[in-house]
C-alpha angles and dihedrals in degrees: 000000000000115000102170134025092241095044131098117234117284107230121218113186130180121192129210088248092065099257123132128205130191117194124187139162112214100174092088093058110027146248093305091059091049091055091046095054093042092052090045089055091050092048092049090050091053094044095049099031094248115159111207112226105224090170091064113102089221093054114080147133104218091202095055094236094124143088093018098033092241103180093180094054092047095051092045092051092047090053091047090053091051093048091049092050092047090052093049091052092044092051093047091051091050091050092050097040095108092049094045122252124236126217119288138192144225122209095353121132115272089240110038142126116279125225129214096218095140098238129112100247139031117213131170089254099049140292123309130202134215092269090059091048092052092049093050091048087060101033116017092187089080091057101059090100090082088072114084093198106048103148131051120261136027096284132133095292091055092048094049092045092052092051096044093049091054090045091055100045111023115020119101108215099228135070109302115268098191139034088250092056092046090050091051094051090046091052092049091051091047091056092047091050091047090052090053091048091052096043120001090193095060109115112249136184094264101181096044091045089056091046093055094040089058091058091058098032093246130144131247117218114247124244098032121169112232124233124248108289098193090122087069093213134099115255114262131080089202091069083076132064106283131212101221116209113233133187120282092030094293123135136181133198118238136146111298089233091071117115118224133216134170114224125218087249090062093253121136119227121200118183150154115183112308093350116088141162121201119190131180123182125209137183122224136182128029111318093228094046111026116184113268097215119058093192095096095055090045090051089053091052095048093046089059089058091063126216100331119122111286127201114212132185138170130197133162098331095321122104130190137192129181141180115209112203103204100185112081121227124244091283092054093254124140125205137211119193114199144166138193128190141188127178105308099354133084129186121197115202134190121189120193123188140156119269089245089069118084114250089234088077090061095045093048089052090052091048091052092063106117141164098209125096128226113250122262132191122263124272114296126232120278137214123216133185120193135186123209120251114270 
């Protein structure tokens, strides 16, 4: 069960012996979500005559909210978790300072697109820098703004948090190109409008609201109060170059505005207008003993392209070849065919772009093809409620 776009699934399990268990992680969403899931568990117990077994060592609420609905204990534990995580990230960065640390994340999915926003951390509610991290390591109360669902209930704060989280991570900042994109923008606007209906004084992302409303010819209420702009950046990770996750642990960097679709063949298509990137991943060699050197498979690929000029690169166990077709087709579209390989895995890439675009855009897209994943923080804490067997 998924109750929020930034949440992990809430697991409901029933055993043959008559016991029931609900497991949820609330640290990715916030205190409001913790209260929501806890109250849902209590309501389900009452409706189906389930008695939660708080004496069972496997049944616990790590925040202390249940069974007595202790809001203070829950909020204190959530802040302690955030402070502990901030200190772990701070210490890791200090240990790796000489080697150079890459960007990290808090409360983002383990497998998710990456965004080149230039800050230290990616969170569901916008990027954060090293100054923010240091402050939270000392005083976690200042870091609660990374949670989209901070207060209990489905009030204005919940509605705004839902919309802002989707604005940051999922919205493409251009007119929608697919029904899915149109549906997402419509849902974001619905939540913003519901927040205003509940509490017209609740701060809202005024400029971004107006930007999305224009795409669907909808209106923005007058007299809105704007949100805190201390981040000094417009909402939307997909305004930045984006590292799109591909099958088989590959990823490629393209404009964040690109739409994405998965073909029946398993290929991934990224596109925006006349610019497109098409990637298919393959496995080669015996699974237990994949070849160590990808050069042979890349040579096979490039030989199939014939005698045209071939670009070739090698770096740290990853090889690439590409064929840049300079002459545009009848529609004025140029093509770059490329490939990259590591031990046991091959990615075939095709970049199409109008002749008005410099070829360097295509070659830089090809060079961005990687089979390494951005780092993410360790697994967060979990909450589990169990009932005894009947």
